[in-house]
GUPA-977553 format. One record per residue (C-alpha): z, y, x. Coordinates in Angstrom, 2 decimals, always signed. Layout:
BEGIN
Z  Y  X;
...
This chain:
BEGIN
-7.14  -10.02  -12.58;
-4.78  -12.39  -10.77;
-2.14  -11.23  -8.34;
-4.12  -12.71  -5.45;
-7.31  -10.97  -6.60;
-5.48  -7.63  -6.70;
-4.32  -8.06  -3.10;
-7.80  -9.14  -1.95;
-9.27  -6.07  -3.66;
-6.66  -3.73  -2.11;
-7.19  -5.28  +1.33;
-10.94  -4.77  +1.05;
-10.49  -1.12  +0.13;
-8.07  -0.47  +3.00;
-10.37  -2.19  +5.51;
-13.31  +0.12  +4.78;
-11.59  +3.37  +3.73;
-10.96  +5.77  +6.60;
-8.78  +8.85  +6.73;
-5.68  +10.19  +8.41;
-3.89  +9.95  +5.07;
-4.41  +6.17  +4.78;
-2.63  +3.35  +6.53;
-4.65  +0.55  +8.09;
-4.60  -3.00  +6.73;
-4.30  -5.54  +9.54;
-4.12  -8.79  +7.63;
-3.96  -10.42  +4.23;
-1.58  -13.36  +4.39;
+0.89  -15.32  +2.30;
+4.66  -15.44  +2.36;
+5.50  -18.64  +0.58;
+3.44  -18.59  -2.60;
+3.01  -14.80  -2.64;
+0.18  -12.74  -1.16;
+1.20  -10.08  +1.37;
-0.62  -7.21  +3.06;
+0.25  -6.49  +6.70;
-0.09  -2.74  +7.14;
+0.11  -0.46  +10.16;
+3.49  +1.22  +10.52;
+2.70  +4.93  +10.46;
+6.24  +5.89  +11.36;
+6.61  +8.11  +8.36;
+9.36  +8.51  +5.84;
+9.44  +6.52  +2.60;
+8.74  +8.37  -0.64;
+12.20  +7.64  -2.00;
+13.67  +9.59  +0.93;
+11.16  +12.42  +1.03;
+11.04  +13.23  -2.69;
+13.83  +14.76  -4.74;
+16.02  +12.32  -6.64;
+14.69  +13.58  -9.98;
+11.62  +11.72  -11.27;
+8.34  +13.62  -11.14;
+6.50  +14.31  -14.38;
+3.59  +11.93  -14.90;
+1.17  +14.88  -15.05;
+1.64  +15.44  -11.30;
-0.01  +12.11  -10.61;
């Protein structure tokens, strides 16, 4: 699967999936030669700031 195909697939999922735990996809665009998803800012905190500095065991995911 190409990089562009991955972004198109992700965009399609985010456009139809609904839930308070999901962000909304507004647009699929390009920045230079790279695909980019424009997502709704949910005003939350990034995972790197909300999780402890120690890596989580893979089994948690």
